[in-house]
C-alpha positions in Angstrom: -20.7 7.5 19.6 -19.7 11.0 19.0 -17.3 10.9 22.1 -15.6 7.7 20.7 -15.3 9.3 17.3 -13.7 12.5 19.2 -11.3 10.5 20.9 -10.5 8.5 17.8 -9.7 11.5 16.1 -7.8 13.1 19.0 -5.6 10.4 19.9 -4.1 9.0 22.8 -3.1 12.0 25.6 -0.9 9.6 27.8 1.9 7.6 26.1 1.6 4.9 29.0 -2.0 3.9 27.9 -0.8 2.9 24.4 -0.7 -1.0 24.0 1.2 -2.3 20.8 -1.7 -4.7 19.3 0.9 -7.5 17.8 2.3 -7.9 21.4 -1.3 -8.8 22.5 -2.6 -12.0 21.6 -6.2 -11.3 21.8 -6.0 -8.2 20.0 -3.9 -9.9 17.5 -6.0 -12.7 16.6 -8.7 -10.4 16.5 -6.8 -7.9 14.3 -5.9 -10.8 11.9 -9.4 -12.0 11.7 -11.1 -8.4 11.0 -8.3 -7.3 8.5 -8.5 -10.8 6.6 -12.5 -10.1 6.4 -12.1 -6.3 5.2 -9.4 -7.4 2.7 -11.3 -10.2 1.1 -14.6 -8.2 1.1 -12.6 -5.3 -0.8 -10.9 -7.3 -3.2 -14.2 -9.7 -4.1 -16.1 -6.4 -4.3 -13.5 -4.5 -6.7 -13.6 -8.0 -8.5 -17.3 -7.7 -9.2 -17.5 -4.1 -10.1 -14.0 -4.3 -12.3 -15.8 -6.5 -14.8 -18.6 -3.9 -14.8 -16.1 -1.2 -15.0 -14.4 -2.8 -18.0 -17.5 -3.7 -19.9 -18.9 -0.2 -19.4 -15.7 1.4 -20.4 -15.1 -0.5 -23.4 -18.7 -0.4 -24.9 -18.2 3.5 -24.2 -15.0 3.4 -26.5 -16.9 1.3 -28.9 -20.2 3.4 -29.1 -22.3 0.5 -27.3 -24.5 0.5 -24.2 -22.9 -2.3 -22.3 -24.6 -4.1 -19.1 -27.8 -2.3 -18.3 -30.4 -4.8 -17.5 -29.8 -6.3 -13.9 -30.1 -3.5 -11.5 -30.1 0.4 -11.8 -27.2 1.0 -14.6 -26.3 -2.6 -14.7 -24.7 -2.5 -10.9 -26.2 -6.1 -10.4 -24.8 -7.7 -13.4 -21.9 -9.4 -11.2 -24.5 -10.7 -8.9 -26.8 -12.1 -11.6 -23.6 -13.8 -13.4 -22.3 -15.3 -10.3 -25.8 -16.9 -9.5 -25.8 -18.2 -13.1 -22.3 -19.7 -12.8 -23.1 -21.5 -9.4 -25.9 -23.1 -10.8 -24.3 -24.3 -14.0 -23.3 -27.8 -14.8 -19.6 -28.8 -14.2 -18.2 -31.3 -16.8 -15.0 -33.0 -16.2 -13.6 -34.5 -19.7 -12.7 -38.0 -20.0 -9.0 -38.9 -19.4 -8.4 -35.8 -17.1 -6.5 -35.9 -13.7 -9.6 -35.1 -11.7 -7.7 -34.1 -8.5 -5.4 -31.9 -10.6 -8.0 -30.6 -12.7 -10.0 -29.3 -9.6 -7.0 -28.1 -7.4 -5.6 -25.6 -10.5 -8.2 -23.0 -10.4 -7.5 -22.8 -6.4 -3.7 -22.7 -7.3 -4.4 -19.9 -9.4 -6.7 -17.7 -7.3 -5.0 -18.2 -3.9 -1.9 -16.3 -4.9 -3.8 -13.4 -6.1 -5.3 -13.3 -2.8 -2.3 -13.7 -0.4 -0.1 -11.5 -2.5 -1.1 -8.4 -0.6 -0.4 -9.7 3.0 2.7 -7.7 3.5 1.5 -4.6 1.9 0.7 -1.7 4.6 -2.8 -0.2 3.5 -2.0 2.8 6.1 -0.3 4.0 8.9 -0.7 2.6 12.3 -4.2 3.5 14.0 -4.7 4.1 17.5 -8.0 2.6 18.8 -9.6 3.4 22.5 -11.2 0.5 24.3 -13.4 -0.3 27.3 -10.5 -1.0 29.5 -9.0 2.6 29.2 -6.1 1.5 26.7 -5.3 2.7 23.5 -4.3 -0.2 21.0 -1.8 0.5 18.3 -3.0 -1.5 15.2 -1.5 -1.8 11.7 -3.6 -1.0 8.7 -2.7 -4.3 6.8 -1.8 -7.7 7.9 2.2 -7.4 8.5 5.4 -5.6 7.1 8.1 -8.1 7.1 11.8 -6.8 6.3 11.6 -8.9 3.3 8.4 -7.9 1.7 9.7 -8.0 -2.1 10.9 -11.3 -1.9 7.4 -12.4 -0.5 5.7 -10.4 -3.8 8.2 -12.1 -6.4 7.4 -15.5 -4.6 3.8 -15.3 -4.6 3.1 -13.7 -8.2 5.2 -16.6 -9.8 3.5 -19.2 -8.2 0.2 -18.6 -10.3 2.1 -19.8 -13.2 1.6 -23.3 -11.7 -2.3 -23.0 -11.7 -2.3 -22.1 -15.4 0.4 -25.0 -16.4 -1.6 -27.6 -14.4 -4.9 -26.7 -15.6 -3.7 -27.1 -19.3 -2.0 -30.5 -18.6 -4.8 -31.6 -16.5 -7.3 -31.0 -19.0 -6.1 -34.0 -21.5 -6.6 -31.3 -24.3 -3.8 -30.4 -26.7 -5.1 -27.0 -27.2 -5.2 -26.3 -23.4 -1.9 -27.8 -22.8 -0.5 -25.5 -25.9 -1.9 -22.4 -23.9 -0.6 -23.5 -20.5 2.9 -23.8 -22.2 2.7 -20.4 -23.9 1.7 -18.7 -20.5 4.6 -20.3 -18.7 7.1 -19.1 -21.0 6.0 -15.7 -21.5 5.4 -15.4 -17.8 8.9 -16.5 -17.0 10.3 -14.4 -19.5 8.8 -11.3 -18.0 9.6 -12.4 -14.6 13.1 -11.4 -15.4 12.5 -7.7 -16.3 10.1 -7.7 -13.3 12.8 -9.0 -10.8 15.5 -6.7 -12.1 13.1 -3.5 -12.2 12.5 -4.3 -8.3 16.0 -3.3 -7.7 15.0 0.2 -8.3 13.0 1.0 -5.1 15.0 -1.4 -3.0 18.1 0.8 -4.0 16.5 4.2 -3.6 14.7 3.3 -0.2 17.7 1.3 1.1 15.2 -1.8 2.3 13.1 -4.5 1.1 10.3 -3.6 3.5 7.3 -2.2 1.7 6.6 0.1 4.7 10.3 1.4 4.3 9.7 1.9 0.7 6.6 3.8 1.2 7.9 5.8 3.9 10.9 7.2 1.7 8.1 8.3 -0.5 6.1 10.3 2.1 5.6 14.0 2.0 5.2 16.0 -1.4 4.5 14.0 -4.4 7.7 14.9 -6.0 9.3 12.4 -4.0 7.4 9.4 -5.5 9.9 7.1 -7.4 7.8 7.4 -10.4 9.7 11.2 -11.0 13.0 9.7 -10.0 13.2 6.9 -12.5 9.8 6.8 -14.6 11.7 4.2 -17.3 11.7 1.7 -14.3 8.0 2.5 -13.6 6.8 1.8 -17.1 8.9 -1.4 -17.2 7.3 -2.5 -14.0 3.8 -1.8 -15.1 4.2 -3.6 -18.4 5.8 -6.4 -16.8 3.0 -6.9 -14.3 0.5 -7.0 -16.8 2.2 -9.8 -18.6 2.6 -11.6 -15.3 -0.9 -11.7 -15.0 -1.3 -12.7 -18.5 -3.5 -9.4 -19.1 -4.2 -8.2 -22.7 -2.3 -7.6 -24.7 -0.1 -10.3 -23.1 -3.0 -13.0 -22.9 -1.6 -15.7 -24.9 -2.8 -18.4 -22.9 -6.3 -17.1 -24.0 -5.7 -16.2 -27.5 -9.0 -17.3 -28.7 -8.5 -17.2 -32.5 -5.5 -19.3 -32.1 -5.9 -21.9 -29.3 -9.7 -22.0 -28.6 -9.6 -20.8 -25.2 -6.0 -21.7 -23.9 -5.8 -23.7 -20.7 -9.6 -22.9 -19.6 -10.9 -24.9 -22.5 -12.3 -27.6 -20.7 -13.4 -25.7 -17.7 -17.1 -24.8 -16.8 -19.3 -23.3 -14.0 -17.5 -22.1 -10.9 -14.0 -23.6 -11.8 -14.5 -21.4 -14.9 -15.2 -18.3 -12.8 -12.3 -18.9 -10.4 -10.0 -18.4 -13.2 -11.6 -15.0 -14.1 -11.9 -14.2 -10.4 -8.0 -14.5 -10.2 -7.4 -12.2 -13.2 -9.5 -9.5 -12.0 -8.1 -9.5 -8.2 -4.9 -9.9 -9.9 -5.4 -6.4 -11.6 -6.1 -4.8 -8.2 -3.1 -6.7 -6.8 -0.8 -5.4 -9.2 -2.2 -1.9 -9.2 -1.8 -2.0 -5.5 2.0 -3.2 -5.9 2.8 -0.6 -8.5 1.6 2.3 -6.4 3.6 1.0 -3.3 6.8 0.8 -5.6 6.6 4.0 -7.6 3.6 6.0 -6.3 3.7 6.5 -2.8 1.4 3.6 -1.7 -1.4 5.4 0.7 0.4 8.7 0.8 -1.4 11.4 -0.8 1.4 13.6 -1.7 0.8 16.4 0.2 1.3 14.8 3.7 -2.5 14.6 4.6 -2.5 11.1 5.7 0.2 11.3 8.6 -2.5 13.6 10.3 -5.6 11.7 9.2 -4.5 7.9 9.0 -8.2 7.0 8.0 -7.7 8.6 4.9 -5.4 6.2 3.7 -7.4 3.3 2.4 -9.8 5.7 0.5 -6.7 7.4 -1.4 -5.2 4.0 -2.1 -8.4 3.0 -3.7 -8.5 6.2 -5.7 -5.0 5.6 -7.0 -6.0 1.8 -7.8 -9.2 3.0 -10.1 -7.4 4.9 -12.8 -4.8 2.3 -13.0 -7.5 -0.3 -13.4 -8.9 2.0 -16.2 -5.7 2.4 -18.1 -5.4 -1.5 -18.4 -8.9 -1.7 -19.7 -7.9 1.1 -22.2 -5.2 -1.1 -23.2 -7.3 -4.1 -23.8 -9.4 -2.2 -25.8 -6.9 -0.6 -27.8 -3.8 -2.4 -28.4 -3.8 -5.1 -30.7 -2.1 -8.8 -29.3 1.4 -9.3 -30.8 2.3 -12.5 -32.7 3.7 -14.9 -29.9 7.1 -14.9 -31.2 7.3 -10.9 -31.3 5.9 -11.0 -27.7 8.8 -13.1 -26.6 11.3 -11.1 -28.6 9.8 -8.1 -26.7 10.4 -9.6 -23.4 14.1 -10.8 -23.9 15.5 -8.1 -26.3 13.8 -5.0 -24.9 12.3 -5.1 -21.9 15.3 -7.1 -20.1 18.0 -4.5 -21.5 15.6 -1.5 -20.6 15.5 -2.9 -17.0 19.0 -3.2 -16.7 19.3 0.3 -18.0 16.9 1.4 -15.6 19.0 -0.2 -12.4 21.9 1.4 -13.7 20.1 4.7 -14.0 19.3 4.4 -10.4 22.9 3.3 -9.1 24.3 6.4 -11.0 22.1 8.7 -9.5 22.7 7.1 -6.3 26.5 7.5 -6.5 26.2 11.1 -7.7 24.1 12.0 -4.6 26.7 10.5 -2.3 29.4 12.4 -3.6 27.7 15.7 -4.6 24.4 15.9 -2.3 21.0 16.2 -3.0 21.0 19.0 -5.4 23.4 16.9 -7.7 21.1 13.9 -7.4 18.1 15.9 -8.4 19.9 17.4 -11.4 21.2 13.8 -12.5 17.6 12.6 -12.0 16.5 15.5 -14.2 19.2 15.2 -17.0 18.7 11.2 -17.2 14.8 12.0 -17.6 15.3 14.3 -20.1 17.7 12.2 -22.2 15.3 9.1 -22.3 12.4 11.1 -23.1 14.2 13.2 -25.7 15.1 9.9 -27.4 11.8 8.4 -27.1 10.2 11.9 -28.5 12.7 11.5 -31.2 12.1 8.0 -32.3 8.4 8.3 -31.7 8.4 11.5 -34.2 10.9 9.5 -36.7 8.7 6.4 -36.9 5.5 8.0 -37.7 3.8 7.0 -40.8 4.1 9.4 -43.7 0.5 9.2 -44.9 -0.5 10.4 -41.1 1.9 13.4 -41.1 0.8 14.1 -44.9 -3.0 13.9 -43.9 -2.8 15.6 -40.5 -4.8 19.0 -41.1 -4.4 20.0 -37.7 -0.8 20.4 -37.1 -1.1 24.3 -37.3 -3.3 23.7 -34.0 -0.9 21.5 -32.2 0.5 24.3 -30.0 0.4 25.0 -26.2 1.5 23.5 -23.0 -1.4 20.2 -23.3 0.3 19.3 -26.8 3.9 19.4 -25.5 3.1 17.3 -22.5 1.2 14.8 -24.4 4.2 14.6 -26.8 6.7 14.4 -24.0 4.6 11.8 -22.2 3.9 9.8 -25.3 7.6 9.7 -26.4 8.8 8.2 -23.0 6.0 5.5 -23.4 7.2 4.8 -26.8 10.8 4.0 -25.9 10.4 0.1 -25.1 8.2 -0.4 -28.3 10.6 1.8 -30.3 13.5 -0.4 -29.4 11.6 -3.2 -30.2 11.1 -2.1 -33.9 14.6 -0.8 -33.9 16.3 -4.4 -33.0 13.7 -6.9 -34.4 16.1 -7.8 -37.1 18.1 -9.4 -34.3 15.7 -12.4 -34.3 16.9 -15.4 -36.0 16.0 -15.2 -39.8 14.1 -11.7 -39.0 15.7 -9.9 -41.8 15.6 -12.5 -44.3 11.8 -12.8 -43.7 11.0 -9.3 -44.0 13.1 -8.6 -47.2 11.1 -11.8 -48.7 7.8 -10.3 -47.5 8.8 -6.9 -49.2 9.8 -8.5 -52.5 
């Protein structure tokens, strides 16, 4: 065993002994089976403990205890709830289309499981075998040259599961929730598809592997530093795409009972939540590969130790999951018409601005070199951040400013960085507040409300 690990770390000495696994039928079949089982195990385990993470983190924010009964520290809570849902009675409402009703949860779940099929999870590994050959194996399923199109196509399929679930339930509240989901997901898909052009333009390729390779080396090469506006828009649009709070209009409990899952119970009910949490992991991986270097650690360590790739990727996913849980626990659900106006009047124009930002920077690089490109990126970043900071300071409630007794103590690098990042994040929301009067009858309604 020790000799095998030493060989694995040292790698092949003779280039002629290397066999590409994809060109060997037995190896490619075994690789597909093992990779499928590994990815499914990671996703399903991640789903189970993302629920624990969410409940414990929100309970911490609300000064509660959270799940602590099933197993040590409540770590077996997902197991107990899974067993409970397996044995719960499944009820199919009268008048429902039984075939579509049963098929809809699968149509919601399957895209969340296959969306990562084109995402490399690490650089190629060289595995020694008993035939004295070294097999070059990809960490991941495949890397097609149109991987971005695959992601866009698969993520848009899940809307059919929600729509069909609402229609097949023979319930008007479920149908209304499904229609809301369809409208909001389609609206934010425009911004999502537009902003995907940014990493494609920067990498010059639609292959996920090429996009990650272009961000290799130091972490300053990550695209989030070259176009942070596009990164913020993609993160918001991806959350809207999976109907994650505060974009959970299909499940607005106080308005539509429980949306498209109103008539579901048992394991069919559990499949919808399984899809939601697996989608959280999926969009985190997509965002990381597009703007945060994917499995790259930011210091070049993965090139020399490919086995570190998957732990590094998981280490990047967990903070994003915490951010999504944090958003759910702190940001209120907007009114539906404002949600739609935010997608069409703010997110879409800003996504076009982000694409223009990248296009101008690339032209400057071609004409003036890499130094001019870095200067242009820095200048554009400072302009957007300064505008966001100015809007953020200008729109603060007066009472907050007057009652702030700690204004004198807000000095130092940490406070400056927080204000800078907060101003940048506030750009889409402040832009919505500035232009919300553009919606039909908006200014008249607000004038009447004030009077």
